[in-house]
N, C-alpha and C positions, 0 to 999 in steps of 0.2 A: 546457521542462523540463530541464535539464542532465541526460543518462543518466551522466554520468563521474563525478557526484558520491555519494555512497552517504549511507545515513540510518540511523537507528533511532529505534524508537516512544519517543513521549515518555511516560515513567513514571509522568507522572498523569493516563493514559487508561488505563480501565478497559474491558475486552472482554469481551462474551457472544454466544458465537458458537451461532447460531439453525440449524436445517435448513436454511435455502437463505439463507444469510451472516452476518449480524454487527451488533449495534449496541455502539458505540463511545461513552464516556462521558468528555467533557474534563472532570474535578474541577476544573481550574482557572474555565472557564468556564460549567461546567455545562449545557453543550448535548451533545446526544447527536447521533449520525449512525448512517446505516445503510449497511450494506455490501452488495452482492449477492455470487454466490458466488464470483465473480470475482476480485473485490474483499476478500474475505474470504483467497482465496487468496496474494493478494500480500501481505495485511496478514500472514499467516505466516510468509512468505519471507523478511520483512525481517528475522525474528529470524534464519534461517538463513544467509544472503545479503548482505543488506544493499545491494550495488549493485547498481543498477538494469540493467546489461548482463546479468547472470545472472538477472536475474530474469525477463525478458524474453525469452531464452533457454527458461526453463523454461516460461514460457507458451506461447511457441510451441510445444513437446513438448507439453502440456498438451492444448491445446486445438485442437490440428492448425490454428494460422493462420500468417499470414506472417509474417514478425518487423518486417517498417515496421509493420504493424497492432498489434501487440502493444507495442512501442513506444510507437504513439500513445498507446495506453490508459494504457499505464503512465504514460508522462509527464505525463499531464491526470489522472490519479489523485493522484496521488504533488505534482502542482502543490496539489490541491484539500485532500491531507492536509496537507500543509508550512501552507499558507495558514490554515488553521485550527487551527494546531498540535498536531496530531496523531504529527506528527512531524517531527524534526530531522534538521538535517545533520549531520555527523560533521566534526570537524575533523581 
């Protein structure tokens, strides 16, 4: 996953936040997806920042983890979200 790209949420995805994460519903495919607490933090950060580098830095600060680990986790999640049509790359 190229962390130099920026993304936004697919407007056809509905989010329900839970105590320990969130459930996403892609209205186009009718598939549900679960996010854990960290995934929800990333999902919320997409609204505020959009670019993965900034989000990785925020993860590093919030969870007191290594920047490489944060970037790797973020890259994997963004790749999955994009593949499932939950996020869209900005032009």
